[in-house]
Phi, psi and omega in degrees: 000138180274186181303133183259130175291144180263358190293152178270153180265170178319314189299340187268000185257073180291138180307138187066011172282133187255145180232137182239129177268175169290174181252157172213138180275127179273126184247166174301333179285317182299318183292314174308307181306313180296317184298321181290314185297319187270338193083005182263094180259031178307129184301339184289347181247340190234357190231106183292315185305310178299315187287332170293346177264000176281173172288340175280333168076017177195164172291154185233153170293148168305136175308318184283345173289323176293319176290329176287326174299314183304314179298326180286321181293322177295329176294321175300334179292345178080358184284348179248005184292112174080003178237350176284125172273315177203147166270106189279324183193147174224132168249124187242123172240126177275124177242355179200190184229164177242116176271161179295139181098341171293139182255123176240158179214170176239150171247119179241123173252135181278124175270322182197161175217140181222143177290157170248175182291329172279109188300351181267004179202166182206172181245140184223131176252132178242147158269120179244115183242124171271126177242148173265180182302347180259007184068014170284141172283123173253349175208120169262120185219170175226120173247141180243111186247144167264124193237148176293152175257159174293128183272124177263110189277000000 
């Protein structure tokens, strides 16, 4: 028998269930790589001399880098492996910042789930908070995913 996917199905996501990810430290190398990949070389992220003159007084990571890492942390949990059909929507509110060297993690809370017309899938809404090492919420978001349902034979 081959590898078994670890993903949970729509049926497994009970409202108020919470999932916790591992943590990951955001490095200068992450920011440089993301700037190159995205083309976003805003000096707030890439120019220490410029950033030192801002109210923050140092460079910070891109907000979208934090979101990209959050999706990776979610996938590393295994709960979406082989059962996600589509990421339908993300609503993002930035409430803090990520400095180089900050360690982030996510908490995902199931807010709602709805059946779809197709009995093989359903929609799950999650509240996703990205938190730093001090447990401050730096991103408050909502993710809506279409998930496979357990097929009853």
